[in-house]
Each structure stands twice: as C-alpha cells, then as structure tokens.
C-alpha positions as CSV (number, residue, x, y, z in Angstrom):
1,X,-3.8,22.3,4.0
2,X,-2.6,25.8,3.1
3,X,0.4,25.6,0.8
4,X,0.1,21.9,0.5
5,X,-1.7,19.7,-2.2
6,X,-5.3,18.8,-1.5
7,X,-6.2,15.2,-0.7
8,X,-7.7,14.9,-4.2
9,X,-4.5,16.0,-5.7
10,X,-2.5,13.6,-3.7
11,X,-4.7,10.7,-4.6
12,X,-3.9,11.3,-8.2
13,X,-0.4,10.2,-7.4
14,X,-1.5,6.8,-6.1
15,X,-2.9,4.4,-8.8
16,X,-3.8,1.9,-6.0
17,X,-6.7,4.1,-4.8
18,X,-8.5,3.4,-8.1
19,X,-8.8,-0.3,-7.2
20,X,-12.3,-1.8,-6.7
21,X,-13.2,-4.6,-4.4
22,X,-16.6,-6.3,-4.2
23,X,-17.7,-3.5,-6.6
24,X,-16.7,-0.6,-4.3
25,X,-13.5,1.6,-4.2
26,X,-10.8,0.3,-1.9
27,X,-10.1,2.3,1.2
28,X,-6.6,1.6,2.5
29,X,-6.4,1.8,6.2
30,X,-3.3,-0.2,6.8
31,X,-0.8,2.5,6.6
32,X,0.7,1.4,9.9
33,X,1.7,-1.9,8.3
34,X,2.7,-0.3,5.0
35,X,1.5,2.5,2.8
36,X,0.7,2.6,-0.9
37,X,3.4,4.0,-3.3
38,X,3.1,7.0,-5.5
39,X,4.0,7.0,-9.2
40,X,7.1,9.2,-8.7
41,X,8.7,6.7,-6.4
42,X,8.1,3.8,-8.9
43,X,9.4,5.8,-11.7
44,X,12.7,6.6,-9.9
45,X,13.1,2.9,-9.1
46,X,12.3,1.9,-12.7
47,X,14.8,4.6,-14.0
48,X,17.5,3.3,-11.9
49,X,17.0,-0.4,-13.0
50,X,16.6,0.4,-16.6
51,X,19.3,2.9,-17.0
52,X,21.9,2.8,-14.1
53,X,21.8,-0.6,-12.7
54,X,25.3,-1.8,-11.5
55,X,27.3,-2.7,-8.4
56,X,29.2,-0.1,-6.6
57,X,32.7,1.3,-6.7
58,X,33.9,0.3,-10.2
59,X,35.2,2.7,-12.8
60,X,32.5,2.3,-15.5
61,X,29.7,4.9,-15.9
62,X,26.7,3.0,-14.4
63,X,28.6,2.0,-11.4
64,X,29.7,5.6,-10.8
65,X,26.1,6.7,-11.3
66,X,25.0,4.1,-8.8
67,X,27.6,5.5,-6.3
68,X,26.3,9.0,-7.0
69,X,22.7,8.0,-6.4
70,X,23.4,6.1,-3.1
71,X,25.3,9.2,-1.9
72,X,22.4,11.3,-2.9
73,X,20.1,9.0,-0.8
74,X,22.3,9.4,2.2
75,X,22.0,13.2,1.8
76,X,18.3,13.0,1.6
77,X,17.9,10.8,4.6
78,X,20.4,13.0,6.6
79,X,18.1,16.0,5.9
80,X,15.0,14.0,6.7
81,X,16.3,12.8,10.0
82,X,18.5,15.7,11.1
83,X,21.9,14.0,10.8
84,X,24.8,13.8,8.5
85,X,25.2,11.6,5.3
86,X,28.0,9.6,6.9
87,X,25.6,8.5,9.6
88,X,23.0,7.1,7.4
89,X,22.9,3.2,7.1
90,X,20.6,1.2,4.8
91,X,19.3,-2.3,5.3
92,X,16.4,-4.7,4.6
93,X,14.2,-3.3,7.4
94,X,14.4,-1.9,10.8
95,X,14.1,-5.3,12.4
96,X,17.0,-6.8,10.6
97,X,19.1,-3.6,11.2
98,X,18.2,-3.7,14.9
99,X,19.3,-7.3,15.3
100,X,22.5,-6.4,13.6
101,X,23.2,-3.4,15.8
102,X,22.1,-5.2,19.0
103,X,24.6,-8.1,18.5
104,X,27.4,-5.5,17.6
105,X,26.7,-3.7,20.9
106,X,26.3,-7.0,22.9
107,X,29.7,-8.2,21.9
108,X,31.2,-5.4,23.6
109,X,29.2,-5.6,27.0
110,X,29.6,-7.9,29.9
111,X,27.4,-10.4,31.6
112,X,25.1,-8.5,34.0
113,X,25.0,-5.3,32.1
114,X,21.5,-4.1,31.6
115,X,19.2,-3.0,28.7
116,X,15.9,-1.3,29.4
117,X,13.0,-2.3,26.9
118,X,9.4,-1.0,27.2
119,X,6.1,-2.8,27.2
120,X,4.7,-0.4,24.7
121,X,7.2,-1.3,21.9
122,X,6.8,-3.3,18.7
123,X,9.0,-6.4,19.4
124,X,11.4,-5.3,16.7
125,X,12.8,-3.2,19.4
126,X,12.5,-6.0,22.1
127,X,13.5,-9.3,20.4
128,X,16.9,-8.2,19.4
129,X,17.8,-7.2,23.0
130,X,16.2,-10.4,24.2
131,X,18.5,-12.3,21.8
132,X,21.8,-10.7,23.2
133,X,20.3,-11.2,26.8
134,X,20.4,-14.9,26.0
135,X,23.7,-14.8,24.1
136,X,25.9,-12.6,26.3
137,X,24.1,-12.7,29.8
138,X,22.8,-9.2,29.4
139,X,19.9,-8.4,31.9
140,X,16.6,-7.1,30.5
141,X,14.5,-4.7,32.4
142,X,11.0,-3.6,31.4
143,X,9.7,0.0,31.6
144,X,5.9,-0.4,32.2
145,X,3.0,1.0,30.3
146,X,0.1,2.8,32.1
147,X,-2.9,0.7,31.1
148,X,-5.4,3.6,31.3
149,X,-3.5,6.2,29.3
150,X,-1.6,3.9,26.9
151,X,1.4,5.8,27.6
152,X,4.9,4.8,29.2
153,X,5.3,5.4,32.9
154,X,8.4,7.5,32.5
155,X,8.3,8.2,36.4
156,X,9.5,4.7,36.7
157,X,12.4,5.1,34.4
158,X,14.9,7.1,36.5
159,X,15.1,4.5,39.4
160,X,15.6,1.7,36.8
161,X,18.8,3.3,35.4
162,X,21.9,2.3,37.3
163,X,25.7,2.0,36.8
164,X,25.3,-1.2,34.7
165,X,22.6,0.2,32.4
166,X,23.9,0.2,28.9
167,X,21.0,1.1,26.7
168,X,17.4,2.3,26.6
169,X,15.4,0.8,23.6
170,X,12.2,2.8,23.1
171,X,9.7,3.4,20.5
172,X,9.0,7.0,19.5
173,X,5.4,6.1,18.6
174,X,3.3,2.9,19.1
175,X,2.1,1.1,16.0
176,X,-0.7,-0.5,18.0
177,X,-2.0,2.3,20.2
178,X,-0.8,5.5,18.2
179,X,0.8,6.8,21.3
180,X,3.7,9.3,20.8
181,X,6.1,8.8,23.7
182,X,8.2,11.6,25.4
183,X,11.4,10.4,24.0
184,X,13.5,13.6,24.7
185,X,12.6,13.1,28.5
186,X,13.4,9.4,28.5
187,X,16.7,10.0,26.6
188,X,17.8,12.7,29.0
189,X,17.3,10.3,31.9
190,X,19.2,7.6,30.1
191,X,22.0,9.7,29.2
192,X,22.3,11.2,32.7
193,X,22.9,7.6,33.8
194,X,25.5,7.0,31.1
195,X,23.2,4.8,28.8
196,X,22.8,4.8,25.0
197,X,19.3,5.4,23.5
198,X,18.0,3.3,20.5
199,X,14.8,4.7,19.1
200,X,12.4,2.7,17.0
201,X,11.0,5.4,14.7
202,X,9.0,3.2,12.4
203,X,5.6,4.5,13.3
204,X,6.8,7.9,14.2
205,X,8.5,8.9,11.0
206,X,5.4,8.8,8.8
207,X,3.6,11.3,11.1
208,X,6.3,13.6,12.7
209,X,9.3,15.0,10.9
210,X,12.1,13.4,12.9
211,X,14.9,15.4,14.5
212,X,17.4,13.0,16.0
213,X,19.1,15.7,17.9
214,X,15.9,17.0,19.6
215,X,14.9,13.4,20.3
216,X,18.1,12.7,22.1
217,X,18.7,9.5,20.2
218,X,22.0,7.7,19.7
219,X,20.4,5.5,17.1
220,X,17.2,5.9,15.2
221,X,15.7,3.3,12.8
222,X,12.8,3.5,10.6
223,X,11.4,1.9,7.3
224,X,10.5,3.7,4.1
225,X,7.6,1.5,3.2
226,X,5.7,3.2,6.1
227,X,6.0,6.6,4.4
228,X,5.2,5.9,0.8
229,X,8.5,4.2,-0.2
230,X,9.7,0.6,-1.0
231,X,10.7,-2.0,1.4
232,X,14.0,-0.6,2.8
233,X,15.2,0.1,6.3
234,X,17.1,3.2,7.4
235,X,19.3,3.6,10.4
236,X,20.8,6.9,11.8
237,X,23.6,6.5,14.3
238,X,26.1,8.9,15.8
239,X,29.2,8.5,13.7
240,X,31.5,7.8,16.6
241,X,29.2,4.9,17.5
242,X,29.0,3.6,14.0
243,X,32.7,3.7,13.8
244,X,33.3,1.5,16.7
245,X,30.4,-1.0,16.5
246,X,31.8,-4.5,16.6
247,X,30.0,-5.6,13.4
248,X,30.8,-8.6,11.5
249,X,32.1,-7.8,8.0
250,X,34.0,-9.2,5.1
251,X,37.8,-8.7,5.6
252,X,38.2,-6.5,2.3
253,X,35.3,-4.3,3.2
254,X,35.8,-0.7,4.4
255,X,36.1,0.0,8.1
256,X,34.6,3.4,7.8
257,X,31.0,4.4,8.6
258,X,28.4,4.1,7.4
259,X,29.5,1.3,4.8
260,X,31.2,-0.8,7.5
261,X,27.6,-1.4,9.1
262,X,26.1,-2.4,5.6
263,X,26.8,-6.1,4.9
264,X,27.0,-7.1,1.3
265,X,25.4,-5.5,-1.8
266,X,22.4,-3.3,-0.8
267,X,19.0,-2.9,-2.5
268,X,20.1,-0.1,-4.8
269,X,16.7,0.5,-6.5
270,X,15.0,0.4,-3.1
271,X,17.4,2.9,-1.7
272,X,16.7,5.2,-4.7
273,X,13.0,4.7,-4.2
274,X,13.2,5.5,-0.5
275,X,15.0,8.8,-1.4
276,X,12.3,9.5,-4.0
277,X,9.7,8.9,-1.3
278,X,11.2,11.7,1.0
279,X,11.3,14.0,-2.0
280,X,7.7,13.2,-2.9
281,X,6.6,14.1,0.6
282,X,8.5,17.5,0.4
283,X,7.0,18.1,-3.1
284,X,3.5,18.3,-1.6
285,X,4.6,21.8,-0.2
286,X,5.7,22.9,-3.7
287,X,9.2,23.5,-5.1
288,X,10.3,26.6,-3.3
289,X,12.8,26.4,-0.4
290,X,15.2,23.7,0.8
291,X,14.2,20.1,1.3
292,X,14.0,20.3,5.2
293,X,11.9,23.4,4.9
294,X,9.5,21.8,2.5
295,X,9.3,18.6,4.6
296,X,8.5,20.7,7.6
297,X,5.6,22.4,5.9
298,X,4.3,19.1,4.5
299,X,4.4,17.3,7.8
300,X,2.7,20.2,9.6
301,X,-0.1,20.6,7.1
302,X,-0.7,16.9,6.9
303,X,-0.7,16.6,10.7
304,X,-3.4,19.2,11.0
305,X,-5.6,17.3,8.5
306,X,-4.9,14.0,10.2
307,X,-5.9,15.3,13.6
308,X,-9.3,16.4,12.3
309,X,-9.8,13.1,10.5
310,X,-8.8,11.1,13.5
311,X,-11.2,12.8,15.7
312,X,-13.9,12.0,13.3
313,X,-12.8,8.3,13.2
314,X,-12.4,8.1,17.0
315,X,-15.8,9.7,17.9
316,X,-17.5,7.6,15.1
317,X,-16.2,4.3,16.4
318,X,-17.1,5.4,19.9
319,X,-20.7,5.6,18.9
320,X,-20.8,1.9,17.7
321,X,-22.3,-0.7,20.1
322,X,-19.5,-2.9,21.5
323,X,-16.5,-1.1,20.3
324,X,-13.7,-0.6,22.8
325,X,-11.0,1.8,21.6
326,X,-7.4,1.6,23.0
327,X,-4.8,4.3,23.2
328,X,-4.7,8.0,23.9
329,X,-7.7,10.1,23.0
330,X,-7.7,12.9,20.3
331,X,-6.0,16.1,21.2
332,X,-3.1,14.4,22.9
333,X,0.4,13.4,21.5
334,X,-0.6,10.5,19.1
335,X,-0.8,9.5,15.5
336,X,-3.9,8.8,13.5
337,X,-4.0,5.2,14.2
338,X,-6.5,3.5,16.4
339,X,-6.9,-0.1,17.6
340,X,-10.2,-1.4,18.8
341,X,-12.1,-4.6,19.6
342,X,-15.8,-5.4,18.9
343,X,-17.6,-7.4,21.5
344,X,-18.6,-10.8,20.4
345,X,-16.5,-10.7,17.3
346,X,-13.0,-12.0,16.8
347,X,-10.6,-9.2,15.3
348,X,-9.8,-11.3,12.3
349,X,-13.6,-11.8,11.6
350,X,-14.2,-8.1,11.9
351,X,-11.3,-7.3,9.5
352,X,-12.7,-9.8,6.9
353,X,-16.1,-8.3,7.1
354,X,-14.6,-4.8,6.6
355,X,-12.7,-6.1,3.5
356,X,-15.9,-7.4,2.1
357,X,-17.1,-3.8,2.2
358,X,-13.9,-2.4,0.4
359,X,-12.2,-1.3,3.8
360,X,-8.7,-2.8,4.0
361,X,-7.8,-3.0,7.7
362,X,-5.4,-5.3,9.6
363,X,-6.0,-7.3,12.8
364,X,-3.8,-9.1,15.3
365,X,-1.3,-7.8,17.8
366,X,1.1,-6.2,15.1
367,X,4.0,-7.5,16.9
368,X,3.2,-5.3,19.8
369,X,2.7,-8.5,21.7
370,X,3.3,-7.1,25.2
371,X,0.8,-4.4,24.6
372,X,-1.8,-6.9,23.8
373,X,-1.0,-9.0,26.8
374,X,-1.0,-6.2,29.2
375,X,-4.4,-5.0,27.9
376,X,-5.8,-8.6,28.1
377,X,-6.8,-9.0,24.6
378,X,-5.7,-11.6,22.0
379,X,-5.5,-8.9,19.3
380,X,-7.1,-5.8,17.9
381,X,-8.6,-4.4,14.6
382,X,-6.4,-1.5,13.5
383,X,-7.3,1.5,11.4
384,X,-4.6,3.9,10.3
385,X,-5.0,7.1,8.4
386,X,-2.5,8.1,5.6
387,X,-2.2,11.2,3.4
388,X,-4.6,9.8,0.8
389,X,-7.3,9.0,3.4
390,X,-10.6,11.0,2.7
391,X,-13.3,11.9,5.2
392,X,-15.7,9.8,3.0
393,X,-13.6,6.7,3.6
394,X,-13.5,7.4,7.4
395,X,-17.3,7.5,7.3
396,X,-17.5,4.4,5.3
397,X,-15.3,2.4,7.7
398,X,-17.3,3.6,10.8
399,X,-20.5,2.6,9.0
400,X,-19.0,-0.8,8.2
401,X,-18.1,-1.5,11.8
402,X,-21.5,-0.5,12.8
403,X,-23.0,-2.9,10.4
404,X,-20.8,-5.7,11.7
405,X,-21.8,-4.8,15.2
406,X,-25.5,-5.3,14.2
407,X,-25.0,-8.3,12.3
408,X,-25.8,-6.7,8.9
C-alpha cells in the first residue's frame, strides 16, 4: 500500500465499522451489493442540502451554485471514466438508466434486428433488452458462459455477429462470480460487425479504474453506491450517440447532451455525493498530482491489497468441508468477490448464521439469474472485499463458515 493510506487509516473514515452486532464488531462483506459511505461523502451531501439546495438554471445564487456543482460532478466523472463532461449522464441507478437507453435505441431499430446479451451478466443488462425485444420485435441472442472457468466464451462471439446485429450488451465484471471479462476483445469483434457496445460497469468500477476508450465501450454505466457513494447511477455515452438517442422528454427541455437524456429534476445531493466519493478514493493517494493520476495510484495499491486478501479468503473457504466455490481462481482477471454454496445448508440459512457472528454477507442469485441457472444452483452465499476489509475480518468469516459447516 505504498503511497496510499493504510487500512486502519481508511477505516477511520467509516463510522459504520464501529457498529456492534451480537456483541461483536460488524464485518461488512456486501460491498458488491453496496459499500459503506465515508464521512467526507456525507459531509458533501449535507453541505449541499444545508447551504446550496435549489433547482437548476435560475438566476439566484443557490441555483447558480447548484449548476456549478453539477457541472463539477460531470467533470469529476469524466475524469473517472475517461470521457468528457458532456458525455456524463446521471440517473437513479444503472438499471433505470439502461431501461431508458434501451428503449431509446429500440425505437430506432427494426423488427428482426439483433441484440447479443450474455449468460454471465446481471439482469440489469439483460431485462432492458428483453423488454425491447417484446416491444419492437428485436431478436435476443445469448453469448454462453464456460461453466468450468466462469468466463464468457468469446470464441463463440464472432460467428454470432451478423449484418442485423445492432448491439452487444456485456458486463465488465460479474457481481456473482467476480469474473473480469475481456471487454476490449469483445468490443473489437462487435465493432467490426457494425454493432454498438453497452457495458455494465457496476461491479467493475469499484475494483478497476475505468477507461471507456480502452474498453471499447459506446456506453458505460455504473452506480456510485458500489464505490463508497450514495445511490446514484452514472452513464457515459459517446456524445454523438447521446445527441441522437430517441429519448422521451418534455417539450421545453434542452435537446443537447447530456441533459436531454436526463428526465426531470435530478438527485442533486446524490450527484454531489457521488463526485465526493470519487474524490475520496483519489485522496487515499494524497493531494499531489491530478485527479486521474491519484485515482490510478489509489486503484493500483488497493488492487494489490485486495488480491492478497482474496487469496486468503479463497484458500480458507476451500478448506471448509462442504464448501463449493464458484468463479475464476486467484491470480486471474477477477475481483475480490466470491460466491459459494455449503452442502446441506440453504444459502439464506448460511447468511443468517454468519450475521449472528457479526459477518454481514448476502445470499441469493444477486440478479445474475442466468449464472445461477447455468451452474445448477438456486443461489449462493456471497462475500465481497472492500477497502475497509481487514485480514482479521477475512479470518473471522472463514472461521464462521467452518462453524456453520460443523453445526457449531
């Protein structure tokens, strides 16, 4: 963690880690479902609501201050994602944004046009395309997942792309298995066939600093509450695409990107908080240098630490009787998230047992419904590592799973 705050220093920013449950400190392992929030982010939201709260585009000071703060947030996320401020769209969450974009695109396509979705994706990047398939006669095709590796079969992608393929919807990382997919390769194949690429970056953005150009994305969507911010969704889209999306909007509203894609009044305090979350991540690398450079250092250092912690978690779970781990092994392209089952124990029962030991984990299929179906399970127990996770907490959850396994 050279050049980046220690985990002990990081934890001081999160009051939530001081919580006790059943007499023991809480260990938060549901970062893939939503991370805890540092004090600086809450302070930025409070500052906005208490001193600058207004609607946009009026001539009085608090409205002008709101305009400036929202523009600042666009600039922050342009730096975070590698785009331009006029290409940053805000919304409720990635799912809502994707439904909005999918319908806008579907209105311009013809019956029989094709969209490729993947078996590895969260259904936030499946259901919107299923909806336009029903509404507009679009044909959905499924890119398969390799059951042994937990990765997409990209060799099957090229022959799937044809003259009527309009879009590839692909996740950059799996919220269920932790798999990081080779999006640049997939995007290259899609673009060679004349198709657009819509990337779900929700589970990717907390772990890998996004670069939309390097990924080959035409659209990239993520959610701030997965990387220490409030519940706000963010979309990056190429400006020329945002300018011509057939989005529904009020007649007086601007027809210029990015505002034309945002319907109604936005969650101003949430957007301010989301920008504060990005700045907080960068602050872990100190105050010297530009925002992108500090983000790069922060992500790189936290990645190294996460890799070590994840190997400890993966290996420890592997020693527990009855545990079956899913997804790529350590040392491969993946995040610090593991899903597993425990023989003889329903996932929700395991999760409740872990909660009673102060380990907050999640269970279910996490809306990666096709992943669970293909693997032949009803659901998983999921453990995800975050910047505030300690080695002691990893050991605690491994021990807790072992105790459940042995009926203790």
